[in-house]
N, C-alpha and C positions, 0 to 999 in steps of 0.2 A: 769468268774466273770462278773457281770453286775453292773455298778455304775451309779448313777444319780446325777446331780447338776443343780443349777439354782433356779428359782422360784418354791417353793414347794407347792403352792396352789392346792387344789382339789385332793391331793394325787398323782399328776402326776409324782412323783419321786419314786413311787412304794413301799413306806414303811411308816407305821404309827409310827415308833420309832424315826423318825427324830425330833430333837429339834425344837421348834417353831421358824420360821423365818430363820433357818439355810440353807444357799444356797451352802455350800461347798460339795465336792464329798462324797458320802456315798454308801456303798454296798446295793444292793437289795438282801437280803439273800435268798429269795424264789428261786432264780435261781442258787444257789450254787449246783454244780453237775449235772445241767441240760444242755443238748447239744443245747444251743441257737445258731442259725445260722444267724438270722437277727433281727435287732432292727428298729423300725419305730416310729418316734415322730409325733404326730398330733398337732392340735391347742392347746388343753389342756389335751391330753391323750397320751398314748403310747401303742405300741404293741411289743411283743417279740415272735418270731417264733421258735418253738422247732423242731429240725431236725428229730428225730427218729419217731415221730408220726404225724408230720405235723400239730401240734396244735398251735393255736394262744392264747397267754395270753394277757389280756388287763388290764389297770389300769389308774386311773386319772378321769377326768370329764366325766360324762355321758350325757352332754348337747347334744341335738339332737339325743339322744340314740346311741351315738358313740360306747358304750360298749355293745350294745344289751341287756341292762337292762330295766326294766320298768321305766317309767318317774319319779316315786316317789323316785327312787334312784339317787341322784345327783352326787355321786362320788364313786369310789372304790379305797381305799388306798393300798390294797394288790392285786397283780396280780391274776387273775382267768381265767379259760379256757372259751373262747368264742365258743359257739356251734351253729349249724345250717348249717353246710357245707355238709350234707348228706354223712358223712363218707369219704369225699374227703381228700386227703393228700395235705395240703397247702404248697406251695413252695415259695410264695412271698406275702407280704402285703404292701399296700400303703395307706397313710392317708394324707388328705389335711391339710396343715399347717395354712391356714387362712379360709378355708371353713368348712363344716360339713359332708363331705362324705368320705367313706373308700372303698377300694377294696381289694380283695384277689384272688390269682391265684393258681389253683390246679395243680398237676402233670399231669393231663389229659388235661390241656389247658383250663379248664373252669374258668370263672370269676364270682365272687360274689360281690355284692355291698350292702352297708347299710349306715344308717345315714339319712341325710336330705339334700335337695337342692331345691331352687326355680328356678334354671337355667338349670336343666337337667343333673347335674353331676353324678347322679346315673344311667342314661341310661335306666331307667324303665318307664313304663307308668302307668296309673291309675289302671289298672287291677292287678298290683303287689303292688303298694305303696298306702298308705293312703295319702289323699290330704286335704289341708286346704288353705283358701285364706289369702292373706296378707292384711295389713291395707288398702291399696289403692285399693285392689281388682284386680290389674292388673296382678298379678302372683299367681300361685298356688305353695305351698310348698309341695314337694313330700317327704314322710317319709317312711323308711323301718326299723323297729326295729329289724329285723332279716336278716341275709345274704340272698339275693335274687339272683338267677342265671340269668345272662345275657343270654337269650335263644339262641342267634345266636352263642355263643361260644361253644354250644354243638356240632356244626358241623364245626366251624372254630376254631381250637385250637390256643390259645394265648400263647406267650412265655415271654412277659414282660408287666408290667403295670406301670402307673405313675398317680399320683393325683396332679392336679394343684390347684390353689386357689378355683375356682368354675367350674372346667372342668376336664375331664379325657382323658387319651391317652392310647391306647392299641396297642401292636405290635404282629402280628400273626406269627406263625411259618413259614409262606410263605413270610414274609417280608413286609406285608401290614399294614399300620397304620389306626386305627379307632379312631374317636374322638367324643365327645359329651359334652354338657354343655354350659357354657357361652362363647360368642364370641365377646364381645364388644370391644376387642382390637385385634381381628383377631387371637386369640390364637388357634382356631380350624384349621386354615390354609386352609379353604375351598374356599376362594375368593367369587366371585359372580357367580360361575358356577352352573351347574345343580347338585343338591344334590341327590345322589342315596341312598335310604334307604335299608339296608341289609335285606334279608329274615330271618324270625325267624325259619324257618324249611327248611331242605334240601338245604341249601346254602353250597357251597363247593368251595375250591380253587383248581383248576386243574393245576398242575404244568406241563408245557411243556418245557423241556430243562431248561434254566435259567429264563424263563418268568413265570409269574403267571396270570392266567385268573380268574377273579372274576365274579360270576353269580349274577345278581341283579333282583329284582322285576321289572316288567314293569312300575310300578308306580314310577314317578320321581317328585321331587319338585325343584322348582327354588326359588331364593330369593324373586321373586315377589309373590310367593304363600303364603308368610308369611304376617300377618297383618302389616299395616303401623307402629303400635306401637311396633311391634316386629322386626323392621328393623332399621339399622343406615346407614348413608352415609359416604363413603370415596371417596372424589373427585366426579367422575361421577358414581361411583358404589354404589349399595345398598347390604348390607349383613345382614343375620339374626343375631339378638342379642344373640340368644341361640338356640340350637338344642337338643331336648329332647331324641332322640334315636340315637344309634351309627350309624355313617356314615363313609365311606371310604375316606381317604385323596385323593384328585384328582391327576391324573397323573399316569404314568406307572412305576415310580421309586420304587425300593425295598429298605428296610431299615434294619439296624442291631441293632441300639441303640436309645433309647428315654430318655428324661428327661424333667420334667415340673417344672416351677417356679410358682409364683403367677399368672402371666398372660402371660408367654412366654414359648416357647418350643425350645429345641435344639435337633437335631437328626443327626445321621450318616447314610449315605446311603450305599448300598451294594458295591458301587465302591469307598468307603472310603472318600466321600465328606461330609463336614459339612454344615448343614442347620439350619436356625433359623426362627421362625415366632412368631407373637404376639406383645406384648408391647415392644417398643424400645425407650422409652422416656429418658432412661439413657444410651443408647448404649449397653444394656445387650445382644443384639443379635450378637454384634461383626461384623456387616456387613459393617463397614466403610472401612476397608482394609482387604483383604483375607491374613491371615498369618498362616492358619492351613492346607493349601492344600497339604503339604508334611508330615504332622504329623498324626500318627496313634492313634486311640482311646485307652486309658487305663481306664479312669474313668471320670465322670463329675457330678456336682451337681449345682443346681440353687437356688438362694436366691430370695428375693422379687424383686430386680431390679439389680442383678448382677449374673454373671455366672463364674464358675470355672471349668476348664477342665485340666485333666492330660493326657499328650500326650507323644509320643516317636518319635524321628526323629534321626535315626542312622547316617544321614549325618552331624548332628550337634553335637550330644552328645550321649554317651552310656546310660547316666542317663535320667530318665523321666523328662519332663519339665512341669511347671505349668503356664497355660495361664489364665488371668483374664480379664474381661470386664464388663462395666456397672458402677453403682454408687459407689463412695467411700465416701459417706456422713458420715459414721461412721468408716472409715478405713478398710472396709471389703476387699479391694483390696490389702492392705498392701503397698501402694505406697506413704505413707507419709501424713501429715495433711494438706498440701497445695494443694494436688491433688483432684479435685472434682470427677474425674472419667475418664474412657476410653471408647471410642466408637468403638474400635477395639481390638482384642486380644493382650494383652501385657504380655510378659513372665516375670515372677518374677525372679529377680536376685537371684541365689542360691549360698550360700557359702558352703564350705566343711562341716561346722558344721551342716548346714541344710540338706545337701544331694544333691549334684549336681555339685560339683566343685572339681577338682583334683589339689592339690598343685604342684608346680614345682618339689619338691623333689619326690613326688609320681610318677609323670610322668617320671622323670629321672630313678627311680628304675625300672619302668615298661619297659623302652626302647621305643624308638620313634616309633617302628613298632607295638607295642602292644596297644590294646584298653583296658582301665581299668575303671570299674565302681566303684564309691565310695560305700562302703558297706551299707550306711545308706540313700539310696535314698527314695524319696516319692513314696508311692504305693497306696494311697487312699486320697480322698478329701470329704468334707462334707460342705454344706452351707445352710443357711436359713436366712430369714429376712435380717439383716444387719451385719452378721458375717460369718466367714469362719474357717474351720479346715483343717490342712494338717497332714497326718500320715506317718511316715517313716517305712521302712521295719523292723526296730528293735522295732517298737511300740511306739516311741516317738511322742508327739503331739505338733504341733505348731498352734497358733491361731492368728486371727486379726479381728478387728471390735468391735461391741458393746458388752459390758459386764455389762450393767445396771441391769441385774437380776442375775448376777453370772453365766450366761450360757456358759462362756468360761472356767470355771474351777477355776477362781479366786474368792474367797469368797467375797460377796458383800451383806451382810445381810441388810444393810440400803437401798439397791437398789438405790444408787446414780448414776448419769450419769458417765460412765467410758468407754473410748474407747482405743483400741490399734491400732495405725496407721501403725505399722510395724510388721512383723512376730515375734511372741514372743513364746518361749517354755512354756508349761504349767507344772510347777514344781510339782503340786499336783498329776499329773498322771505319774511322772517320774519313780515310782517303778513298774508300770504295763506295760506290753506289750500289748498296745491297738491294737485291730484288726479291730474294726469297730466303727463308730460314727454316731448317728442319732441325729439331733438337730432341734429345733423349735425356735419360736420367743423369748421365755423366759426360756427354759429348754433344757437339753441335757442328753442323756444316752449313755454309752459306753459299748462295749464288749471287755474284756481283757482276755488274756490267760496266 
């Protein structure tokens, strides 16, 4: 079962039978009986991925041709199949929540991009995309109305994709990160070092033991090679504002997980270390104090200026732990109305009711030498803009943050300012065993079983 709630404009909640202005949860009946395995919310559109055939269904706004429809079609209120993947079986889809670009990953490791971007978030050049100038003439907008293959992924298979605000991040099967798009807050993580552009043909990752060697073109670009108008200064360093084509993250470190927010990235290395780069104006990178060095990754999700990670540390608790960092302007960290935010990872106090605390009676029954996990622990997190969701193993949903559009599952048809500053269970989803949530600035869709 797939349900949507929040701002219903542009058909982005997937049904045209919704009463006008109704923001409460409602089924998207088209998906009844379909084996949906992933949901992805974009700026004003949504995608649903079907497992059996690897097909993507899209609905909502077609702005910037996000749904691969002709420009004259402004929106699609009912889900329909997006075509143009050359019979590839799609296994993951990613959509920017504040930009206009989208990515899809096939089971062969190929990546397709579509939509539009003036900052290179599509990773394509003018030979693939249509281009048009902006009002000032300083930037070109690259548009692709159909999914276009990122050519280098034909020889370097990718295993995970992430769409940031106006940039993209790819993780290869060899553990190498590739980035492209806007870099005005350092979200590409490339510093001011030499930028190696990957080959479009015959590039390969040669695995030698635990190391990965990447072959590059002899042509290299430095930050100085970019026009002055295309650079910005950080201290004594100059960095490119944007990179149009995919480049490899510098350094020899290999990676296992990536996640992208509006302008920041959190990644987990192969040696289980946590890294962050990009915007940190609210502490969303959590680099003030290292508190995750002994915690293993379970899940993570990034909002506009906050980060939520689900970790496990057997030395402290059998139950997973929720760490939050960044802005609490709308209560998205769940730390109360007087807390403006945290610049380092702060673990959410979990009660037994929420899933993470054993009562003294339970501990006594278990015996002091036995470790017991509360049966209702958190197993998944989702974040966007200024709000957060936590999902328990039994499918209960907790929320915190902004509900001004009803995006937390509490009906708000008048769209009045409404914040939850502490973790709150969502009663409207209580009868459903929620398995997955994808959320955007003003709307949310859930997968329940």
